[in-house]
Each structure stands twice: as structure tokens, then as C-alpha cells.
C-alpha positions in Angstrom: 23.3 9.2 -33.3 24.5 5.9 -32.0 25.1 5.5 -28.3 27.2 2.4 -26.8 25.1 1.5 -23.9 27.5 -0.1 -21.3 26.6 -3.4 -19.7 24.6 -3.1 -16.6 23.2 0.2 -17.6 19.7 1.3 -16.4 17.2 0.8 -19.2 13.6 0.6 -20.0 11.9 -1.6 -22.7 8.7 -1.0 -24.5 6.9 -4.3 -26.0 4.0 -4.5 -28.4 2.8 -6.9 -31.0 0.6 -9.8 -31.9 1.5 -13.4 -32.4 0.2 -13.9 -36.0 -0.4 -12.0 -39.2 0.9 -8.8 -37.8 4.4 -7.8 -36.1 6.0 -7.8 -32.6 8.7 -5.4 -31.7 11.0 -4.6 -28.7 12.5 -1.3 -28.2 15.0 -0.3 -25.5 15.8 3.2 -24.1 18.8 4.1 -22.1 17.6 6.3 -19.4 20.6 8.4 -19.0 21.0 9.5 -22.6 17.4 8.9 -24.1 19.0 6.7 -26.8 16.6 4.2 -28.4 17.4 1.0 -30.3 15.4 -1.9 -31.6 16.3 -5.1 -29.7 14.0 -7.1 -31.9 11.4 -7.2 -34.7 9.3 -9.9 -36.1 6.9 -9.1 -38.9 4.5 -11.4 -40.8 5.4 -11.9 -44.7 3.0 -10.1 -46.8 -0.2 -11.6 -48.0 1.1 -12.5 -51.2 3.5 -14.9 -49.7 1.9 -18.3 -49.2 3.5 -18.6 -45.6 1.5 -15.7 -44.4 -1.7 -17.7 -43.6 0.1 -20.0 -41.2 3.0 -17.6 -39.9 3.3 -17.1 -36.3 6.0 -15.0 -34.4 8.5 -17.3 -32.9 7.8 -16.9 -29.2 10.8 -18.6 -27.6 13.0 -16.4 -29.8 11.3 -13.4 -28.5 11.7 -14.8 -24.9 15.4 -15.3 -25.4 15.8 -11.7 -26.7 14.0 -10.5 -23.4 16.0 -12.7 -21.4 19.2 -11.5 -22.8 18.2 -7.8 -22.1 17.4 -8.5 -18.4 20.8 -10.3 -18.2 23.0 -7.6 -19.9 21.3 -4.6 -18.6 19.6 -3.4 -15.5 16.1 -3.0 -16.6 14.1 -0.6 -14.4 10.9 -1.4 -16.1 9.5 -3.4 -19.1 6.0 -1.8 -20.2 4.3 -4.6 -22.2 1.1 -4.5 -23.9 -0.4 -7.8 -23.1 -3.4 -8.8 -25.1 -1.7 -11.2 -27.5 1.1 -12.2 -25.2 -0.6 -12.7 -21.8 0.9 -16.1 -20.8 4.4 -14.7 -21.8 3.9 -11.4 -19.8 2.8 -13.5 -16.9 5.8 -15.5 -17.1 8.2 -12.5 -17.4 6.3 -11.1 -14.2 7.0 -14.5 -12.3 10.7 -14.3 -13.4 11.6 -10.7 -13.0 8.9 -9.5 -10.7 5.7 -7.4 -11.0 7.8 -4.3 -9.8 9.8 -4.6 -13.0 7.5 -6.1 -15.7 4.3 -4.0 -16.0 1.0 -4.8 -17.9 0.6 -1.3 -19.9 -2.5 -1.6 -21.9 -2.6 0.6 -24.9 -6.2 0.5 -25.3 -6.6 3.0 -22.4 -7.4 6.1 -24.6 -6.2 8.7 -22.4 -2.8 7.2 -20.8 -1.8 6.2 -24.2 -2.8 9.7 -25.7 -0.5 11.5 -23.0 2.3 8.8 -23.7 2.2 9.6 -27.2 2.2 13.6 -26.3 5.3 13.0 -24.2 7.0 11.0 -27.1 6.3 13.8 -29.7 7.7 16.3 -27.1 11.0 14.2 -26.7 11.4 14.3 -30.5 11.0 17.9 -30.7 13.1 18.6 -27.9 15.8 16.4 -29.3 15.8 14.4 -26.0 15.1 11.0 -28.1 18.1 9.9 -30.3 18.7 6.5 -32.2 20.9 4.9 -34.7 18.7 5.5 -37.7 17.2 2.2 -37.6 15.0 2.0 -40.8 12.5 -0.3 -39.4 11.7 1.9 -36.5 11.5 4.9 -38.9 9.3 3.0 -41.2 6.8 1.9 -38.4 6.5 5.5 -37.1 5.9 6.7 -40.8 3.2 4.4 -41.0 1.3 5.6 -38.3 -1.8 7.4 -38.9 -3.1 10.2 -36.3 -6.5 9.6 -34.8 -8.1 12.4 -33.1 -10.0 12.0 -29.8 -13.0 13.9 -28.5 -11.2 15.5 -25.5 -8.2 17.6 -24.7 -5.4 17.9 -22.2 -5.2 20.4 -19.3 -3.7 23.1 -21.8 -6.7 22.6 -24.1 -4.6 21.0 -26.8 -6.1 18.1 -28.7 -5.2 14.6 -27.7 -4.9 11.8 -30.2 -3.9 8.2 -30.6 -2.1 6.3 -33.6 -3.2 3.5 -35.5 -2.6 1.7 -38.9 -3.9 2.8 -42.2 -6.8 0.2 -41.8 -7.0 -3.0 -39.4 -5.6 -5.4 -42.3 -3.0 -3.1 -43.4 0.5 -4.5 -44.3 2.2 -1.3 -43.1 3.1 -2.2 -39.4 3.3 0.3 -36.5 4.3 -2.1 -33.6 7.9 -0.6 -33.2 6.3 2.8 -32.9 4.0 1.6 -30.1 7.0 -0.1 -28.4 9.2 3.0 -28.6 6.4 5.0 -26.9 6.1 2.5 -24.2 9.8 2.5 -23.6 9.9 6.2 -23.4 7.0 6.4 -21.2 8.8 4.0 -18.9 11.9 6.3 -19.1 9.7 9.4 -18.1 8.3 7.5 -15.0 12.1 6.4 -14.0 13.1 10.0 -14.1 10.0 11.1 -12.1 11.1 8.3 -9.6 14.6 9.7 -9.3 16.5 7.4 -11.3 19.0 10.0 -12.3 19.4 11.3 -8.7 22.9 10.6 -7.0 23.0 7.0 -5.9 22.5 6.6 -2.3 25.1 3.7 -1.8 28.6 3.6 -3.3 30.3 0.6 -4.9 33.6 1.3 -2.6 31.6 0.6 0.5 30.8 -2.9 -0.4 32.5 -5.6 1.8 32.3 -9.3 1.5 33.2 -12.1 3.9 35.4 -15.0 2.8 34.5 -17.4 5.4 31.2 -17.2 7.2 31.5 -15.8 10.6 30.6 -17.8 13.8 29.8 -17.3 17.3 27.8 -14.0 16.8 24.2 -13.3 17.5 22.0 -14.3 14.6 18.6 -12.9 13.3 16.2 -14.0 10.8 14.1 -11.2 9.0 11.1 -12.1 6.6 9.8 -9.5 4.2 6.7 -11.5 2.6 4.7 -10.8 -0.5 1.3 -9.1 0.5 -1.0 -6.6 -0.9 0.4 -3.5 0.6 3.9 -4.4 -0.6 2.8 -4.6 -4.1 5.1 -7.4 -5.0 5.1 -11.2 -5.5 8.3 -11.8 -4.0 9.3 -12.7 -0.4 12.7 -11.9 0.8 14.5 -13.6 3.8 17.6 -12.1 5.4 19.8 -13.8 7.9 22.3 -11.5 9.7 24.8 -12.2 12.5 25.9 -9.4 14.5 29.6 -9.8 15.5 31.8 -8.9 18.5 33.4 -6.4 16.2 30.0 -4.3 15.8 29.7 -5.6 12.3 26.7 -7.0 10.5 27.5 -10.1 8.5 24.9 -11.0 6.1 24.8 -14.8 6.1 21.8 -15.4 3.8 19.9 -13.5 1.1 17.0 -15.0 -0.5 14.3 -13.5 -3.0 11.7 -15.8 -4.5 8.1 -16.1 -5.5 6.5 -18.3 -2.9 3.0 -19.3 -1.7 2.1 -19.6 2.1 3.2 -23.1 2.1 6.6 -22.8 0.4 7.2 -19.6 2.5 6.6 -21.5 5.7 8.7 -24.5 4.7 11.7 -22.0 4.0 11.1 -20.1 7.4 11.4 -23.4 9.0 14.4 -24.7 7.2 16.4 -21.3 7.8 15.4 -21.3 11.5 16.6 -24.9 12.0 19.7 -24.0 10.0 20.8 -20.9 11.8 18.9 -20.9 15.2 18.4 -17.2 15.3 17.7 -15.5 18.6 15.0 -13.6 17.1 12.8 -13.8 14.0 11.3 -10.5 12.7 8.2 -10.7 10.4 6.7 -7.8 8.6 3.5 -7.0 10.4 0.8 -6.9 7.7 1.8 -10.2 6.3 2.0 -11.6 9.7 -1.5 -11.1 10.4 -2.4 -13.1 7.5 0.5 -15.9 7.9 0.1 -16.4 11.8 -2.4 -19.2 12.0 -0.7 -21.3 9.3 2.6 -21.0 11.0 1.3 -21.8 14.4 -0.5 -24.9 13.1 2.8 -26.0 11.5 4.6 -25.3 14.8 2.0 -27.4 16.9 2.1 -30.3 14.2 6.0 -30.4 14.1 6.4 -29.5 17.9 8.8 -27.1 17.0 8.1 -23.5 18.3 9.6 -20.1 18.1 8.4 -16.5 18.6 7.7 -14.2 15.6 8.4 -10.5 16.2 6.2 -8.3 14.1 8.0 -5.5 12.2 6.0 -2.4 12.4 5.9 0.0 9.6 4.9 2.9 11.7 5.3 6.4 10.3 8.6 5.8 8.5 8.6 5.5 4.7 10.2 2.7 3.0 12.9 5.2 1.7 13.6 6.3 5.2 13.9 2.6 6.4 16.3 1.9 3.7 18.4 5.2 4.0 19.2 4.1 7.6 21.6 1.6 6.0 23.6 4.3 4.2 25.8 5.2 7.2 26.5 1.5 8.1 27.6 0.7 4.6 29.8 3.9 4.3 31.5 2.8 7.7 32.1 -0.8 6.0 30.1 -2.3 8.9 27.9 -4.6 6.6 29.5 -7.4 5.2 28.0 -9.3 2.3 28.3 -13.0 1.2 30.8 -13.6 -1.5 30.0 -11.4 -4.6 30.2 -14.9 -6.8 26.8 -15.9 -5.3 24.0 -15.2 -7.9 21.8 -13.7 -5.3 24.6 -11.2 -4.2 25.3 -10.1 -7.8 21.5 -9.6 -8.5 21.1 -7.6 -5.1 24.1 -5.3 -6.2 22.8 -4.7 -9.6 19.2 -4.4 -9.1 19.0 -2.8 -5.6 22.2 -1.5 -4.0 23.8 0.4 -7.1 20.7 2.2 -8.6 19.0 3.0 -5.2 17.0 5.2 -4.9 15.7 4.5 -8.4 16.1 0.8 -8.0 13.7 -1.4 -9.9 13.2 -3.5 -6.6 13.9 -2.9 -3.1 12.9 -6.0 -1.2 16.2 -7.2 0.1 17.4 -3.7 1.1 14.3 -3.3 3.1 14.8 -6.7 4.7 18.2 -5.7 5.7 17.0 -2.5 7.0 14.7 -4.2 9.4 17.6 -5.6 11.5 17.4 -2.1 13.1 13.7 -2.7 14.1 14.4 -6.1 15.9 16.1 -5.0 19.1 19.2 -6.8 17.8 22.1 -6.9 20.2 25.7 -7.4 19.6 27.4 -10.0 21.6 29.6 -8.8 24.6 33.3 -9.3 23.8 35.1 -12.2 25.8 37.4 -10.4 28.3 40.6 -12.2 29.1 42.0 -11.7 32.7 45.2 -13.0 34.5 44.6 -15.5 37.1 45.0 -14.4 40.6 47.6 -17.1 41.2 49.8 -18.9 38.9 49.0 -22.6 39.0 52.8 -23.4 40.1 51.8 -21.4 43.3 49.0 -23.7 44.3 
């Protein structure tokens, strides 16, 4: 059966293939319904065709399809088998983050066998549905079962799939892509993607004109090993007299240490924050470079380490729920690209968001000893000027 998957829906993607003399396929899965569809297939012509010897997958066409999917839907994960597409998979990681694009090597026998087992269970349990795409059915039908010399925990045999023979013209790439997409969906469900979202769309508020005269704070959430993400997030928050948190700036980029320091100094000069919060583990690595830069430019400011403590990432972020619900957090205009991305990829799907860097950075305003400005009190003069 065909399912109309709405724009912005949470999906997963499986990608498998070679660049020449074989095939490359992209299969998507709608997480909510289990519906799968073929987003792209590129197959080499048969050996009898004189074009076969020089045929190559149109790589930029594949990239265009992948880009369109990330623009049209909220992609929770892309599981890509990378051997023949290493440079493109690296480019996609750089574009969409290593928390959303995962190198999933299908040559790992046991993980692949368990993924195949889950896919068969999904078929038998009628969890998987599709639109009857003949190419997908053909590739699944072409797959041969290869028994493995070990069994699962229930003492059931494990197996892989392969082509009839290495040079067989009967392709199975869509079958592999479908399994990877389904495996990503299973991981999404295990992560709670179908749970009730923590944040509601009606809680969102946006300022029309940037506020002034409040207390400003800059928060830096850099890329580092423990974070397991290549992106750095910057958030500038102004605390107003009305007890609201006005988000003036949201930035998420893949930066090296020099670029990150450049942006730190740029934002500090632009906003003159009262305090700068910097994730503690990253600060240990970055501090010396930042101090050298401060000395060379004779421009100094203090960095406050933001400690992780015993609080989990989820606990930190959930502190924002009552603030958003009370409409005390006010975002920049929705028309800004980064704001739209934040809402689609972090705010709306949380706790199963494909990324959480900006939410985490925003939550750290509560760890920065940030203070609201005291409201100005207007009092009547003791005597009218006419009495002087």
C-alpha cells in the first residue's frame, strides 16, 4: 500500500552501491508507518551493451537526490555503506553532520546478519509496507542466502545475502539499502522517536525587532571527542527586564580551532556579553590557543567553564520545557534559515531529534549564573521644579 509521506516527516535513509558496473540505490522509510519507497536507482547496462565497459553512476545526480531528501524531510539517520562512495559520504557528513549521516559497513558479518533478521521479522509481522515498486521487489528476489557459521542468542541460524555470483547482472543493491533504512528506523524507535515530543509548536515565539538594553550572554558548545559531533554551536541570549530569554544569535557550523576562535572573538566584539560560557571539556583543549589570541590582540575576556556534572544531556535540555511552555524563550525570526533548521531538526522532534547541539547550548544559560536586569523604577520628584 502507498502512504503519502508529508513534507517534514521523520524518515530514515539506506544507501548502498558501487560507482561502476553494478548499481546504486537509495531507499527511504517513514518512521511512523514503516512505509518504504525507492528514492533513486542507477543500474549499469547489461554486458551485451557496448556502454557497459565505461558506464558510471552519475554521482552528482545521486547527490542531488540525497540533498532533496534532506530538504524535504526530517532525516533522522542516513545509513550509508561507504566503500565505493567514501568521498561523497564524507561530504554528506560535513553537510548534515556525523550525528545524522552514519558510515554503516555492510561487510561486518554479525551486525549485517542481525539487520537482515530484523528486516525479515518486519516483513513477516507486516510492519513494512511499500508501493509495490518492481525494482525493489526484483532486487530482493535476486538475493541469495549465505549461511554463517554462528547463531543468534535464540540458537537460530544467522545469514547474509549476496548476488548469485560476483559478476552477476542480477542486482541486489536496493535490497541492501532497504535493510539499512529499516535498521535505522529500528534504532530511531529504540531512541524514542515515536514518543510524545517534549516541545510543542504552539509554544514558539519570535521577536520582530532585536531587543536592547538587557543582559547578554554568549554560550559556546564546541565540537570535541566526548560530544561525538563535528559541529560547534554558538548561542547569544539576552535576558530582558520582562524575565524573558531573547535568543539573538544561533550558529551551527563545522569549524576548526582557528575558525572557532575567530567567530568567538567576532561575536564577543559584536554583542559585548557579560559572561561567556564554554563547555568544560572543549575549554581544556582550546584555552591555550584562545589565551594566545587574547594576548596578541590585547583583547581579553573571561571564559566560564560549563560543567557537565551528573546531569545527562536529556536532563539539561528538558529544563527548557517549562520556559518554552511559559513562552519565556523568544527566538529570532522564523524566516532565518538557521531558525527553521533548529525548529525542524531539534525542537519539534525532541527527544528523538537527529541533532541536539543548539538545544543543549541554549540550556546552558541556566548554568551560567545569568541574571535578569533590574527594572528601572520611576519615582516622582520630592518637589516640582516650579517650587525651586
